[in-house]
VMD Tcl script that builds the backbone (N, CA, C; Angstrom):
set m [mol new atoms 366]
animate dup $m
set s [atomselect $m all]
$s set {name element resname resid chain x y z} {
  {N N UNK 1 A -0.574 13.357 -10.697}
  {CA C UNK 1 A -0.627 14.699 -10.191}
  {C C UNK 1 A -1.067 15.677 -11.282}
  {N N UNK 2 A -0.677 15.408 -12.520}
  {CA C UNK 2 A -1.045 16.297 -13.625}
  {C C UNK 2 A -2.562 16.371 -13.788}
  {N N UNK 3 A -3.229 15.243 -13.634}
  {CA C UNK 3 A -4.683 15.213 -13.781}
  {C C UNK 3 A -5.354 16.062 -12.701}
  {N N UNK 4 A -4.891 15.926 -11.474}
  {CA C UNK 4 A -5.459 16.716 -10.370}
  {C C UNK 4 A -5.200 18.199 -10.608}
  {N N UNK 5 A -3.987 18.524 -11.020}
  {CA C UNK 5 A -3.634 19.921 -11.262}
  {C C UNK 5 A -4.524 20.534 -12.340}
  {N N UNK 6 A -4.747 19.809 -13.426}
  {CA C UNK 6 A -5.551 20.376 -14.509}
  {C C UNK 6 A -7.029 20.477 -14.128}
  {N N UNK 7 A -7.561 19.488 -13.419}
  {CA C UNK 7 A -8.974 19.531 -13.020}
  {C C UNK 7 A -9.249 20.615 -11.988}
  {N N UNK 8 A -8.263 20.898 -11.126}
  {CA C UNK 8 A -8.447 21.910 -10.084}
  {C C UNK 8 A -7.898 23.272 -10.509}
  {N N UNK 9 A -7.366 23.328 -11.737}
  {CA C UNK 9 A -6.779 24.569 -12.256}
  {C C UNK 9 A -5.670 25.069 -11.315}
  {N N UNK 10 A -4.780 24.157 -10.938}
  {CA C UNK 10 A -3.658 24.451 -10.055}
  {C C UNK 10 A -2.362 24.112 -10.765}
  {N N UNK 11 A -1.280 24.672 -10.259}
  {CA C UNK 11 A 0.026 24.244 -10.761}
  {C C UNK 11 A 0.285 22.845 -10.220}
  {N N UNK 12 A 1.220 22.156 -10.844}
  {CA C UNK 12 A 1.549 20.797 -10.393}
  {C C UNK 12 A 2.041 20.815 -8.947}
  {N N UNK 13 A 2.832 21.835 -8.601}
  {CA C UNK 13 A 3.365 21.962 -7.242}
  {C C UNK 13 A 2.231 22.199 -6.238}
  {N N UNK 14 A 1.275 23.064 -6.582}
  {CA C UNK 14 A 0.146 23.335 -5.684}
  {C C UNK 14 A -0.747 22.099 -5.530}
  {N N UNK 15 A -0.945 21.374 -6.615}
  {CA C UNK 15 A -1.745 20.147 -6.544}
  {C C UNK 15 A -1.067 19.123 -5.646}
  {N N UNK 16 A 0.248 18.986 -5.773}
  {CA C UNK 16 A 0.989 18.042 -4.919}
  {C C UNK 16 A 0.887 18.461 -3.462}
  {N N UNK 17 A 0.975 19.772 -3.195}
  {CA C UNK 17 A 0.862 20.269 -1.819}
  {C C UNK 17 A -0.526 19.986 -1.260}
  {N N UNK 18 A -1.566 20.164 -2.090}
  {CA C UNK 18 A -2.937 19.912 -1.649}
  {C C UNK 18 A -3.149 18.432 -1.335}
  {N N UNK 19 A -2.654 17.559 -2.194}
  {CA C UNK 19 A -2.787 16.115 -1.961}
  {C C UNK 19 A -2.018 15.708 -0.706}
  {N N UNK 20 A -0.807 16.232 -0.540}
  {CA C UNK 20 A -0.021 15.931 0.665}
  {C C UNK 20 A -0.740 16.398 1.922}
  {N N UNK 21 A -1.337 17.596 1.874}
  {CA C UNK 21 A -2.071 18.119 3.030}
  {C C UNK 21 A -3.275 17.225 3.341}
  {N N UNK 22 A -3.979 16.776 2.301}
  {CA C UNK 22 A -5.120 15.879 2.491}
  {C C UNK 22 A -4.676 14.576 3.159}
  {N N UNK 23 A -3.624 13.963 2.629}
  {CA C UNK 23 A -3.153 12.693 3.182}
  {C C UNK 23 A -2.642 12.861 4.608}
  {N N UNK 24 A -1.950 13.970 4.881}
  {CA C UNK 24 A -1.485 14.239 6.247}
  {C C UNK 24 A -2.664 14.382 7.206}
  {N N UNK 25 A -3.725 15.077 6.765}
  {CA C UNK 25 A -4.913 15.265 7.607}
  {C C UNK 25 A -5.602 13.940 7.893}
  {N N UNK 26 A -5.734 13.109 6.867}
  {CA C UNK 26 A -6.352 11.784 7.057}
  {C C UNK 26 A -5.502 10.963 8.027}
  {N N UNK 27 A -4.191 10.981 7.847}
  {CA C UNK 27 A -3.292 10.217 8.715}
  {C C UNK 27 A -3.406 10.681 10.163}
  {N N UNK 28 A -3.370 11.983 10.390}
  {CA C UNK 28 A -3.473 12.523 11.755}
  {C C UNK 28 A -4.808 12.152 12.395}
  {N N UNK 29 A -5.882 12.235 11.627}
  {CA C UNK 29 A -7.204 11.899 12.152}
  {C C UNK 29 A -7.275 10.426 12.538}
  {N N UNK 30 A -6.749 9.557 11.690}
  {CA C UNK 30 A -6.769 8.122 11.991}
  {C C UNK 30 A -5.884 7.796 13.188}
  {N N UNK 31 A -4.733 8.463 13.303}
  {CA C UNK 31 A -3.846 8.227 14.452}
  {C C UNK 31 A -4.515 8.630 15.762}
  {N N UNK 32 A -5.394 9.635 15.707}
  {CA C UNK 32 A -6.085 10.073 16.924}
  {C C UNK 32 A -7.268 9.156 17.263}
  {N N UNK 33 A -7.565 8.201 16.391}
  {CA C UNK 33 A -8.644 7.246 16.653}
  {C C UNK 33 A -9.982 7.639 16.055}
  {N N UNK 34 A -10.043 8.791 15.389}
  {CA C UNK 34 A -11.282 9.231 14.757}
  {C C UNK 34 A -11.410 8.639 13.362}
  {N N UNK 35 A -12.556 8.876 12.740}
  {CA C UNK 35 A -12.761 8.430 11.367}
  {C C UNK 35 A -13.183 9.623 10.514}
  {N N UNK 36 A -13.051 9.477 9.207}
  {CA C UNK 36 A -13.417 10.531 8.266}
  {C C UNK 36 A -14.376 9.932 7.244}
  {N N UNK 37 A -15.510 10.600 7.040}
  {CA C UNK 37 A -16.494 10.128 6.072}
  {C C UNK 37 A -16.651 11.151 4.962}
  {N N UNK 38 A -16.547 10.690 3.727}
  {CA C UNK 38 A -16.818 11.506 2.554}
  {C C UNK 38 A -18.095 10.947 1.938}
  {N N UNK 39 A -19.185 11.659 2.103}
  {CA C UNK 39 A -20.482 11.196 1.629}
  {C C UNK 39 A -20.407 10.867 0.140}
  {N N UNK 40 A -20.848 9.672 -0.195}
  {CA C UNK 40 A -20.852 9.223 -1.575}
  {C C UNK 40 A -19.547 8.582 -2.005}
  {N N UNK 41 A -18.486 8.790 -1.247}
  {CA C UNK 41 A -17.188 8.215 -1.607}
  {C C UNK 41 A -16.834 7.063 -0.696}
  {N N UNK 42 A -16.782 7.337 0.626}
  {CA C UNK 42 A -16.447 6.279 1.553}
  {C C UNK 42 A -16.001 6.812 2.893}
  {N N UNK 43 A -15.530 5.902 3.722}
  {CA C UNK 43 A -15.150 6.244 5.086}
  {C C UNK 43 A -13.771 5.665 5.394}
  {N N UNK 44 A -12.897 6.517 5.923}
  {CA C UNK 44 A -11.597 6.082 6.424}
  {C C UNK 44 A -11.728 5.913 7.929}
  {N N UNK 45 A -11.286 4.765 8.445}
  {CA C UNK 45 A -11.338 4.509 9.883}
  {C C UNK 45 A -10.185 3.594 10.247}
  {N N UNK 46 A -10.137 3.203 11.497}
  {CA C UNK 46 A -9.117 2.247 11.934}
  {C C UNK 46 A -9.800 0.984 12.434}
  {N N UNK 47 A -9.052 -0.088 12.438}
  {CA C UNK 47 A -9.560 -1.366 12.897}
  {C C UNK 47 A -8.476 -2.034 13.733}
  {N N UNK 48 A -8.890 -2.814 14.710}
  {CA C UNK 48 A -7.940 -3.529 15.553}
  {C C UNK 48 A -7.675 -4.910 14.967}
  {N N UNK 49 A -6.423 -5.217 14.722}
  {CA C UNK 49 A -6.051 -6.542 14.230}
  {C C UNK 49 A -5.474 -7.312 15.411}
  {N N UNK 50 A -6.039 -8.464 15.680}
  {CA C UNK 50 A -5.615 -9.278 16.820}
  {C C UNK 50 A -4.220 -9.865 16.591}
  {N N UNK 51 A -3.548 -10.166 17.697}
  {CA C UNK 51 A -2.255 -10.838 17.602}
  {C C UNK 51 A -2.489 -12.235 17.034}
  {N N UNK 52 A -1.505 -12.727 16.297}
  {CA C UNK 52 A -1.671 -14.049 15.688}
  {C C UNK 52 A -0.313 -14.669 15.416}
  {N N UNK 53 A -0.346 -15.938 15.091}
  {CA C UNK 53 A 0.870 -16.654 14.717}
  {C C UNK 53 A 0.983 -16.641 13.201}
  {N N UNK 54 A 2.169 -16.383 12.711}
  {CA C UNK 54 A 2.405 -16.377 11.281}
  {C C UNK 54 A 3.541 -17.314 10.935}
  {N N UNK 55 A 3.935 -17.311 9.673}
  {CA C UNK 55 A 5.001 -18.168 9.187}
  {C C UNK 55 A 6.120 -17.289 8.641}
  {N N UNK 56 A 7.351 -17.614 9.004}
  {CA C UNK 56 A 8.510 -16.904 8.474}
  {C C UNK 56 A 8.640 -17.269 7.003}
  {N N UNK 57 A 8.543 -16.294 6.078}
  {CA C UNK 57 A 8.598 -16.635 4.654}
  {C C UNK 57 A 9.948 -17.213 4.214}
  {N N UNK 58 A 11.008 -16.888 4.930}
  {CA C UNK 58 A 12.327 -17.441 4.577}
  {C C UNK 58 A 12.519 -18.850 5.110}
  {N N UNK 59 A 11.760 -19.180 6.166}
  {CA C UNK 59 A 11.852 -20.510 6.754}
  {C C UNK 59 A 10.423 -20.924 7.126}
  {N N UNK 60 A 9.664 -21.495 6.169}
  {CA C UNK 60 A 8.243 -21.793 6.396}
  {C C UNK 60 A 7.950 -22.708 7.583}
  {N N UNK 61 A 8.924 -23.449 8.055}
  {CA C UNK 61 A 8.671 -24.315 9.205}
  {C C UNK 61 A 8.750 -23.543 10.517}
  {N N UNK 62 A 9.253 -22.325 10.474}
  {CA C UNK 62 A 9.396 -21.508 11.677}
  {C C UNK 62 A 8.161 -20.624 11.862}
  {N N UNK 63 A 7.546 -20.705 13.039}
  {CA C UNK 63 A 6.396 -19.864 13.375}
  {C C UNK 63 A 6.909 -18.564 13.997}
  {N N UNK 64 A 6.215 -17.470 13.709}
  {CA C UNK 64 A 6.563 -16.170 14.288}
  {C C UNK 64 A 5.316 -15.552 14.899}
  {N N UNK 65 A 5.515 -14.771 15.962}
  {CA C UNK 65 A 4.399 -14.081 16.601}
  {C C UNK 65 A 4.226 -12.728 15.931}
  {N N UNK 66 A 3.008 -12.445 15.484}
  {CA C UNK 66 A 2.677 -11.146 14.895}
  {C C UNK 66 A 1.831 -10.410 15.939}
  {N N UNK 67 A 2.334 -9.281 16.461}
  {CA C UNK 67 A 1.609 -8.590 17.534}
  {C C UNK 67 A 0.323 -7.935 17.042}
  {N N UNK 68 A -0.541 -7.626 17.981}
  {CA C UNK 68 A -1.779 -6.906 17.659}
  {C C UNK 68 A -1.409 -5.533 17.111}
  {N N UNK 69 A -2.272 -4.997 16.257}
  {CA C UNK 69 A -1.973 -3.701 15.653}
  {C C UNK 69 A -3.268 -2.964 15.323}
  {N N UNK 70 A -3.155 -1.656 15.264}
  {CA C UNK 70 A -4.240 -0.815 14.770}
  {C C UNK 70 A -3.919 -0.513 13.317}
  {N N UNK 71 A -4.843 -0.838 12.411}
  {CA C UNK 71 A -4.580 -0.680 10.982}
  {C C UNK 71 A -5.636 0.227 10.345}
  {N N UNK 72 A -5.245 0.958 9.287}
  {CA C UNK 72 A -6.228 1.800 8.607}
  {C C UNK 72 A -7.203 0.938 7.808}
  {N N UNK 73 A -8.400 1.463 7.629}
  {CA C UNK 73 A -9.446 0.726 6.927}
  {C C UNK 73 A -10.222 1.714 6.070}
  {N N UNK 74 A -10.622 1.282 4.885}
  {CA C UNK 74 A -11.462 2.111 4.019}
  {C C UNK 74 A -12.700 1.323 3.651}
  {N N UNK 75 A -13.857 1.939 3.832}
  {CA C UNK 75 A -15.131 1.335 3.428}
  {C C UNK 75 A -15.714 2.211 2.329}
  {N N UNK 76 A -15.939 1.622 1.164}
  {CA C UNK 76 A -16.469 2.385 0.031}
  {C C UNK 76 A -17.922 2.750 0.268}
  {N N UNK 77 A -18.298 3.940 -0.180}
  {CA C UNK 77 A -19.686 4.382 -0.087}
  {C C UNK 77 A -20.565 3.614 -1.057}
  {N N UNK 78 A -21.842 3.537 -0.760}
  {CA C UNK 78 A -22.758 2.781 -1.612}
  {C C UNK 78 A -23.181 3.556 -2.847}
  {N N UNK 79 A -22.990 4.876 -2.838}
  {CA C UNK 79 A -23.439 5.680 -3.973}
  {C C UNK 79 A -22.508 5.603 -5.164}
  {N N UNK 80 A -21.277 5.144 -4.981}
  {CA C UNK 80 A -20.307 5.116 -6.068}
  {C C UNK 80 A -19.665 3.736 -6.207}
  {N N UNK 81 A -20.406 2.739 -6.699}
  {CA C UNK 81 A -19.836 1.402 -6.838}
  {C C UNK 81 A -18.677 1.355 -7.839}
  {N N UNK 82 A -18.591 2.353 -8.739}
  {CA C UNK 82 A -17.482 2.356 -9.684}
  {C C UNK 82 A -16.158 2.562 -8.964}
  {N N UNK 83 A -16.168 3.249 -7.814}
  {CA C UNK 83 A -14.949 3.405 -7.023}
  {C C UNK 83 A -14.480 2.058 -6.487}
  {N N UNK 84 A -15.443 1.225 -6.108}
  {CA C UNK 84 A -15.092 -0.097 -5.585}
  {C C UNK 84 A -14.411 -0.911 -6.678}
  {N N UNK 85 A -14.973 -0.881 -7.876}
  {CA C UNK 85 A -14.377 -1.617 -8.997}
  {C C UNK 85 A -12.990 -1.074 -9.307}
  {N N UNK 86 A -12.837 0.242 -9.263}
  {CA C UNK 86 A -11.530 0.844 -9.527}
  {C C UNK 86 A -10.525 0.448 -8.449}
  {N N UNK 87 A -10.954 0.438 -7.196}
  {CA C UNK 87 A -10.061 0.051 -6.098}
  {C C UNK 87 A -9.628 -1.411 -6.242}
  {N N UNK 88 A -10.564 -2.269 -6.616}
  {CA C UNK 88 A -10.211 -3.679 -6.812}
  {C C UNK 88 A -9.227 -3.832 -7.966}
  {N N UNK 89 A -9.463 -3.090 -9.032}
  {CA C UNK 89 A -8.558 -3.128 -10.179}
  {C C UNK 89 A -7.162 -2.656 -9.785}
  {N N UNK 90 A -7.098 -1.576 -9.013}
  {CA C UNK 90 A -5.800 -1.079 -8.541}
  {C C UNK 90 A -5.115 -2.110 -7.651}
  {N N UNK 91 A -5.882 -2.785 -6.795}
  {CA C UNK 91 A -5.299 -3.798 -5.907}
  {C C UNK 91 A -4.730 -4.961 -6.732}
  {N N UNK 92 A -5.473 -5.396 -7.756}
  {CA C UNK 92 A -4.972 -6.484 -8.603}
  {C C UNK 92 A -3.691 -6.058 -9.307}
  {N N UNK 93 A -3.667 -4.821 -9.791}
  {CA C UNK 93 A -2.463 -4.316 -10.466}
  {C C UNK 93 A -1.293 -4.237 -9.488}
  {N N UNK 94 A -1.567 -3.796 -8.259}
  {CA C UNK 94 A -0.514 -3.732 -7.241}
  {C C UNK 94 A 0.007 -5.137 -6.926}
  {N N UNK 95 A -0.895 -6.109 -6.852}
  {CA C UNK 95 A -0.470 -7.486 -6.599}
  {C C UNK 95 A 0.408 -8.007 -7.739}
  {N N UNK 96 A 0.032 -7.679 -8.986}
  {CA C UNK 96 A 0.848 -8.098 -10.131}
  {C C UNK 96 A 2.230 -7.449 -10.073}
  {N N UNK 97 A 2.267 -6.176 -9.711}
  {CA C UNK 97 A 3.547 -5.485 -9.603}
  {C C UNK 97 A 4.391 -6.081 -8.483}
  {N N UNK 98 A 3.754 -6.418 -7.342}
  {CA C UNK 98 A 4.480 -7.048 -6.245}
  {C C UNK 98 A 5.092 -8.366 -6.695}
  {N N UNK 99 A 4.316 -9.162 -7.446}
  {CA C UNK 99 A 4.812 -10.446 -7.941}
  {C C UNK 99 A 5.986 -10.226 -8.895}
  {N N UNK 100 A 5.868 -9.241 -9.791}
  {CA C UNK 100 A 6.960 -8.942 -10.721}
  {C C UNK 100 A 8.202 -8.511 -9.964}
  {N N UNK 101 A 8.012 -7.727 -8.916}
  {CA C UNK 101 A 9.152 -7.266 -8.126}
  {C C UNK 101 A 9.824 -8.448 -7.418}
  {N N UNK 102 A 9.022 -9.371 -6.879}
  {CA C UNK 102 A 9.604 -10.557 -6.226}
  {C C UNK 102 A 10.392 -11.382 -7.235}
  {N N UNK 103 A 9.834 -11.548 -8.447}
  {CA C UNK 103 A 10.538 -12.301 -9.480}
  {C C UNK 103 A 11.840 -11.606 -9.860}
  {N N UNK 104 A 11.798 -10.279 -10.001}
  {CA C UNK 104 A 12.993 -9.514 -10.349}
  {C C UNK 104 A 14.054 -9.660 -9.269}
  {N N UNK 105 A 13.639 -9.563 -7.997}
  {CA C UNK 105 A 14.607 -9.713 -6.901}
  {C C UNK 105 A 15.235 -11.095 -6.910}
  {N N UNK 106 A 14.438 -12.116 -7.222}
  {CA C UNK 106 A 14.970 -13.467 -7.305}
  {C C UNK 106 A 16.002 -13.595 -8.413}
  {N N UNK 107 A 15.682 -13.030 -9.577}
  {CA C UNK 107 A 16.626 -13.066 -10.701}
  {C C UNK 107 A 17.883 -12.265 -10.380}
  {N N UNK 108 A 17.716 -11.134 -9.705}
  {CA C UNK 108 A 18.861 -10.307 -9.322}
  {C C UNK 108 A 19.770 -11.073 -8.369}
  {N N UNK 109 A 19.179 -11.766 -7.424}
  {CA C UNK 109 A 19.989 -12.544 -6.473}
  {C C UNK 109 A 20.719 -13.686 -7.187}
  {N N UNK 110 A 20.085 -14.333 -8.140}
  {CA C UNK 110 A 20.753 -15.382 -8.923}
  {C C UNK 110 A 21.955 -14.801 -9.660}
  {N N UNK 111 A 21.773 -13.620 -10.249}
  {CA C UNK 111 A 22.880 -12.972 -10.976}
  {C C UNK 111 A 24.011 -12.623 -10.037}
  {N N UNK 112 A 23.684 -12.140 -8.857}
  {CA C UNK 112 A 24.725 -11.796 -7.876}
  {C C UNK 112 A 25.524 -13.037 -7.476}
  {N N UNK 113 A 24.830 -14.148 -7.246}
  {CA C UNK 113 A 25.521 -15.381 -6.865}
  {C C UNK 113 A 26.439 -15.847 -7.987}
  {N N UNK 114 A 25.935 -15.736 -9.232}
  {CA C UNK 114 A 26.755 -16.140 -10.376}
  {C C UNK 114 A 27.994 -15.261 -10.481}
  {N N UNK 115 A 27.844 -13.962 -10.284}
  {CA C UNK 115 A 28.998 -13.055 -10.339}
  {C C UNK 115 A 29.979 -13.359 -9.215}
  {N N UNK 116 A 29.496 -13.687 -8.041}
  {CA C UNK 116 A 30.397 -14.033 -6.941}
  {C C UNK 116 A 31.183 -15.310 -7.255}
  {N N UNK 117 A 30.501 -16.289 -7.880}
  {CA C UNK 117 A 31.194 -17.535 -8.246}
  {C C UNK 117 A 32.286 -17.252 -9.283}
  {N N UNK 118 A 31.948 -16.401 -10.256}
  {CA C UNK 118 A 32.934 -16.050 -11.284}
  {C C UNK 118 A 34.106 -15.323 -10.664}
  {N N UNK 119 A 33.821 -14.367 -9.769}
  {CA C UNK 119 A 34.896 -13.592 -9.138}
  {C C UNK 119 A 35.749 -14.495 -8.253}
  {N N UNK 120 A 35.140 -15.464 -7.586}
  {CA C UNK 120 A 35.896 -16.360 -6.716}
  {C C UNK 120 A 36.760 -17.310 -7.499}
  {N N UNK 121 A 36.355 -17.644 -8.719}
  {CA C UNK 121 A 37.120 -18.609 -9.509}
  {C C UNK 121 A 38.271 -17.965 -10.283}
  {N N UNK 122 A 38.304 -16.643 -10.321}
  {CA C UNK 122 A 39.392 -15.985 -11.066}
  {C C UNK 122 A 40.513 -15.544 -10.178}
}
mol reanalyze $m
mol bondsrecalc $m
mol representation Tube
mol addrep $m
């Protein structure tokens, strides 16, 4: 937010309000079924995801039905390929963070079980 505020010569609060207003507008437009195009940047639209069968991650042998859904979609503009590279980099970083979070949750659950065993034995 600080970067946006300084580039737009706004206070941090005003920059946050502007970003929130932008995201709210994009969300409302997508919910209404329309799309938004920013020339040179890209296009926000929606896409229909078909219903499908998935796997329960807690019980991989159990199949689950995943209903059809309308999902947001972003298509990068051709004039700014550096945005595509940045988006891919952000996605990889998000995936790494997700993996770290899953590992942390696993370690946290192990610690909780160990504490329960200790408490039960005393």
